[in-house]
C-alpha positions as CSV (number, residue, x, y, z in Angstrom):
1,M,-21.8,5.1,76.6
2,Q,-18.6,2.0,75.2
3,E,-16.6,3.0,71.9
4,S,-14.0,0.8,70.5
5,V,-11.5,1.7,69.0
6,R,-10.7,1.4,64.6
7,P,-7.5,0.9,63.7
8,A,-5.9,4.1,62.3
9,D,-4.6,4.4,59.0
10,P,-0.6,4.0,58.7
11,A,-0.3,6.0,56.4
12,E,-1.8,8.9,59.1
13,F,1.1,8.8,61.1
14,G,4.5,11.4,60.9
15,R,2.1,13.8,59.0
16,F,3.6,16.2,62.4
17,A,6.8,14.5,62.1
18,L,9.4,16.7,63.4
19,P,12.7,17.9,60.8
20,G,14.7,14.4,60.6
21,P,17.4,16.3,63.0
22,V,15.4,17.5,65.8
23,E,14.0,13.9,66.0
24,A,17.9,12.2,66.1
25,L,18.2,15.2,69.2
26,R,14.6,13.4,70.3
27,R,15.6,9.9,70.4
28,L,19.0,10.8,72.3
29,A,16.3,12.0,75.0
30,D,15.6,8.8,75.2
31,R,18.9,6.9,75.7
32,L,19.4,9.3,78.9
33,P,20.4,7.7,82.1
34,Q,18.2,7.9,85.5
35,G,18.5,10.8,88.2
36,R,18.9,14.3,88.6
37,L,21.7,14.4,85.7
38,G,19.8,12.6,83.2
39,L,16.7,14.8,83.7
40,W,18.7,18.3,83.4
41,G,19.7,16.5,79.8
42,V,16.4,16.0,79.0
43,S,14.4,18.6,79.9
44,I,17.4,20.8,78.2
45,I,17.2,18.6,75.4
46,R,13.5,19.3,75.2
47,R,12.8,22.7,74.8
48,L,15.9,22.6,72.1
49,C,13.7,20.5,70.1
50,L,10.3,22.8,71.0
51,A,11.8,25.8,70.4
52,G,10.2,27.5,67.9
53,R,7.8,24.7,66.9
54,T,3.8,24.5,66.6
55,A,2.2,21.3,68.2
56,P,1.1,18.4,66.8
57,F,4.4,16.4,66.2
58,D,4.1,12.3,66.5
59,V,6.4,10.6,68.1
60,A,7.1,6.9,68.4
61,L,6.8,6.3,73.0
62,F,7.7,3.2,75.1
63,G,8.8,1.4,71.9
64,S,6.2,0.2,69.6
65,Q,3.7,2.9,69.8
66,R,2.3,6.4,68.5
67,A,1.6,9.4,69.5
68,R,0.5,12.8,68.7
69,L,1.4,15.3,71.4
70,H,0.5,19.0,72.3
71,P,3.4,19.4,74.7
72,H,2.7,23.1,75.3
73,D,-1.0,22.6,77.2
74,N,-0.3,19.4,78.6
75,R,2.0,18.4,81.5
76,C,2.2,14.8,80.8
77,E,2.5,15.0,77.1
78,K,5.5,17.1,77.2
79,R,6.9,14.8,79.5
80,V,7.3,11.9,77.2
81,F,7.9,14.4,74.1
82,A,11.4,13.7,75.3
83,G,13.1,11.1,78.0
84,A,9.8,9.4,78.3
85,H,11.7,6.6,79.9
86,L,11.8,9.0,82.9
87,W,8.3,9.6,82.7
88,D,6.6,7.8,86.1
89,G,9.3,5.3,85.8
90,A,9.3,2.9,88.6
91,E,5.0,3.1,88.9
92,R,5.3,1.7,85.1
93,R,8.3,-0.9,85.5
94,H,6.1,-2.1,88.5
95,L,3.3,-2.4,85.7
96,N,5.9,-3.4,83.4
97,A,7.1,-6.8,85.9
98,M,3.6,-7.5,87.2
99,I,3.2,-8.3,83.6
100,A,6.1,-9.7,83.0
101,A,5.9,-12.3,85.7
102,G,2.1,-13.2,84.8
103,S,-0.1,-15.1,82.0
104,G,-3.3,-14.7,80.0
105,P,-4.6,-11.2,79.0
106,F,-3.6,-8.3,81.1
107,V,-6.8,-6.7,82.0
108,F,-6.4,-3.0,82.2
109,V,-9.0,0.1,83.5
110,D,-7.1,3.6,83.0
111,A,-10.2,5.4,84.9
112,G,-8.8,9.4,83.9
113,A,-6.8,8.2,81.3
114,N,-5.8,11.6,80.1
115,V,-4.1,11.2,76.0
116,G,-3.6,7.2,76.4
117,L,-0.5,7.3,77.6
118,Y,-0.6,5.5,80.5
119,T,-3.2,2.7,78.3
120,L,0.0,2.9,75.3
121,S,2.6,2.0,77.9
122,V,0.7,-1.0,79.4
123,R,0.0,-2.0,75.9
124,A,4.1,-1.8,74.8
125,A,4.9,-3.9,77.8
126,C,2.2,-6.5,77.3
127,L,3.6,-6.7,73.1
128,A,7.2,-7.0,74.7
129,A,5.7,-9.8,77.0
130,G,3.7,-12.0,74.5
131,R,0.1,-11.2,76.0
132,A,-2.5,-10.2,75.1
133,L,-3.8,-6.5,76.7
134,R,-7.7,-6.2,77.5
135,A,-7.5,-2.3,78.0
136,V,-10.7,0.5,79.0
137,A,-9.7,4.4,78.5
138,V,-12.1,6.3,80.8
139,E,-11.8,10.3,79.7
140,P,-14.5,12.8,80.0
141,D,-13.0,15.9,78.8
142,P,-13.8,16.6,75.1
143,D,-10.7,17.4,73.8
144,T,-8.9,15.2,75.7
145,L,-10.7,12.7,74.5
146,T,-10.0,13.7,71.0
147,R,-6.9,12.9,71.9
148,L,-6.8,10.4,73.2
149,R,-8.9,8.5,70.7
150,C,-6.0,9.8,67.9
151,N,-3.2,7.9,70.5
152,I,-5.2,5.3,70.3
153,E,-5.7,4.9,66.9
154,L,-2.5,5.3,65.6
155,S,-1.2,2.6,67.6
156,G,-3.7,0.3,66.3
157,A,-5.1,-0.3,70.0
158,D,-8.1,-1.6,68.7
159,E,-7.6,-3.8,72.4
160,V,-8.6,-0.4,73.9
161,T,-12.3,0.6,75.0
162,V,-13.0,4.3,74.8
163,V,-15.2,5.8,77.9
164,P,-16.6,9.1,76.9
165,A,-17.7,9.9,80.6
166,A,-16.6,11.5,83.9
167,L,-16.2,9.2,86.7
168,A,-18.3,9.5,89.4
169,D,-20.8,7.8,92.6
170,Q,-23.7,7.7,90.7
171,A,-25.2,8.1,87.5
172,G,-26.4,11.7,86.0
173,T,-23.9,14.4,84.4
174,V,-21.1,16.3,86.4
175,S,-19.2,20.2,84.7
176,L,-15.4,20.0,84.2
177,A,-13.9,23.2,84.1
178,A,-9.6,24.0,84.1
179,A,-7.1,24.4,87.0
180,G,-4.7,25.6,85.5
181,A,-3.0,25.8,82.3
182,N,-2.3,22.0,82.5
183,R,-5.1,20.2,80.7
184,G,-4.2,17.1,82.2
185,E,-5.8,19.1,85.5
186,V,-9.4,19.5,83.9
187,R,-11.6,19.2,86.9
188,V,-15.4,18.2,88.2
189,D,-16.7,21.3,89.5
190,A,-19.9,22.5,90.0
191,G,-19.2,26.1,88.4
192,G,-17.3,24.2,84.9
193,T,-18.4,25.0,81.6
194,V,-18.7,21.6,80.1
195,E,-21.1,19.1,81.1
196,V,-20.5,15.5,80.3
197,A,-22.0,12.6,81.1
198,A,-21.2,10.5,84.7
199,Q,-21.7,7.2,85.6
200,P,-19.9,4.6,88.2
201,L,-16.9,2.6,88.3
202,A,-18.8,-0.8,88.5
203,D,-21.4,0.7,85.1
204,V,-18.4,1.4,82.9
205,L,-17.0,-1.8,83.9
206,G,-20.2,-3.6,83.3
207,A,-20.8,-2.4,80.5
208,A,-16.9,-3.2,78.6
209,G,-17.4,-7.0,79.6
210,V,-14.6,-6.8,82.3
211,T,-14.8,-9.0,85.3
212,R,-11.3,-8.7,86.8
213,I,-8.9,-6.1,86.3
214,D,-5.3,-7.0,87.2
215,A,-4.2,-3.3,87.5
216,L,-6.9,-0.1,88.0
217,K,-4.5,3.3,87.1
218,I,-7.3,6.0,88.5
219,D,-5.7,10.1,88.1
220,I,-9.9,11.9,88.7
221,E,-8.6,15.2,90.1
222,G,-9.7,14.8,93.3
223,M,-12.5,12.0,92.7
224,E,-10.7,9.2,94.3
225,A,-12.8,8.6,97.2
226,A,-16.2,9.0,96.3
227,V,-15.3,6.7,92.9
228,L,-13.4,4.0,94.4
229,G,-15.8,4.0,98.1
230,S,-19.7,3.3,96.0
231,F,-17.2,0.7,93.5
232,F,-16.0,-1.5,97.0
233,A,-19.8,-1.0,98.5
234,T,-21.6,-2.5,95.6
235,A,-18.5,-4.7,93.0
236,P,-18.3,-8.0,93.9
237,A,-14.5,-8.8,95.4
238,T,-14.1,-10.5,91.8
239,L,-14.0,-7.1,90.3
240,H,-11.7,-5.8,93.0
241,P,-8.3,-5.0,91.2
242,E,-5.2,-6.7,92.1
243,V,-3.6,-2.9,92.1
244,I,-4.7,0.6,92.4
245,L,-2.0,2.8,91.3
246,L,-3.5,6.7,92.1
247,E,-1.8,10.1,92.3
248,T,-1.7,10.8,96.5
249,G,0.9,14.0,96.5
250,R,3.7,14.7,98.1
251,S,1.6,15.2,101.6
252,G,0.8,11.3,101.3
253,N,-3.2,11.4,100.9
254,A,-3.6,9.8,104.1
255,A,-7.4,9.4,104.1
256,L,-7.4,7.7,101.5
257,L,-4.7,5.4,102.0
258,A,-6.6,4.3,104.8
259,Q,-10.1,4.3,103.0
260,L,-8.3,2.0,100.6
261,A,-6.9,0.1,103.8
262,Q,-10.7,-1.0,104.4
263,A,-11.0,-1.9,101.1
264,G,-8.4,-4.6,102.4
265,Y,-5.6,-3.2,99.8
266,A,-1.7,-1.7,101.4
267,P,0.9,0.6,100.3
268,I,3.5,-2.1,97.8
269,L,4.9,1.2,96.1
270,R,5.8,4.8,96.9
271,T,7.0,7.6,94.4
272,R,7.1,11.3,95.0
273,M,3.5,12.0,94.2
274,N,1.8,8.2,93.6
275,T,1.4,4.4,95.1
276,I,0.7,1.5,94.7
277,L,-1.4,-0.8,96.1
278,G,-1.5,-4.3,96.2
279,L,-5.0,-5.8,97.1
280,T,-4.5,-8.6,100.5
281,R,-5.2,-12.0,100.2
282,D,-4.3,-15.2,102.5
283,D,-2.5,-17.2,99.3
284,A,-1.1,-13.8,98.3
285,S,1.5,-13.8,100.8
286,A,4.9,-14.1,98.4
287,P,7.2,-11.8,99.0
288,G,9.3,-9.9,95.9
289,L,6.1,-10.4,93.3
290,P,4.6,-8.1,91.6
291,G,1.6,-6.5,92.7
292,R,1.6,-8.9,96.1
293,P,1.5,-8.5,99.8
294,G,5.3,-8.7,101.1
295,T,6.9,-6.2,98.0
296,H,9.0,-4.3,98.8
297,L,7.9,-0.7,99.9
298,A,10.5,2.2,97.9
299,N,10.8,5.9,98.0
300,Q,11.5,6.7,94.4
301,G,13.3,9.7,93.3
302,P,11.4,12.1,91.1
């Protein structure tokens, strides 16, 4: 089921580049400040750059990565198209701090990878910090999977293993269905029309040869409780991630957080839509260390 992605042909990137003046305007968005003023400016620049143009667009992201974006039908691709530094900024800064503070290969699992933007962000941070990366990106939707593979190839990210499967509490097949105009919200649905293979997370990691995890980002449209429940019931403690980043929404998803508390995790960062939790250990009590108990719990802005 696993597939090691080949490096890209460097000549391929730029085939869908924006015209020079439009690209210069798009890059201007990357220099706008945090906060409402910056978000407002990015929104205007994004609309100007996209007006009358048809996807895809080849753009550089996170300083060192390459992507081919389709902003018209995928919210995350739209958000990183301009002002990528504002997209999940607090969450990615936390991961970047973990990467900068550590040594040895950083092991990242992107469960529900979408088009690979979190994986590319982590890869950029590893390159900046001089750390090796070992990543697994799991994505079930065939159309989104094609975009993921393209972005990984364009960035030459041969450290990334792409897994074309849905995550579930047991192996088998599941049906996928769209939940609206946002391709990132394709989800497991018994009434769906696309059937794909499904695997438990522990099986995916075993097949990929992963024996430890620094960070797990999981966004699988409502399947998190089932998948994580199966994982913690079967995976050895050595495989439990140091941190877990997941979407908890504006409601906070208290039931899912309680489930993770039973598995030994406590919140260390909350934003409007996401929560990062750290694994509790008796020997990991240093305050302020990214990914460890005692890290400041912050309510971040939009």
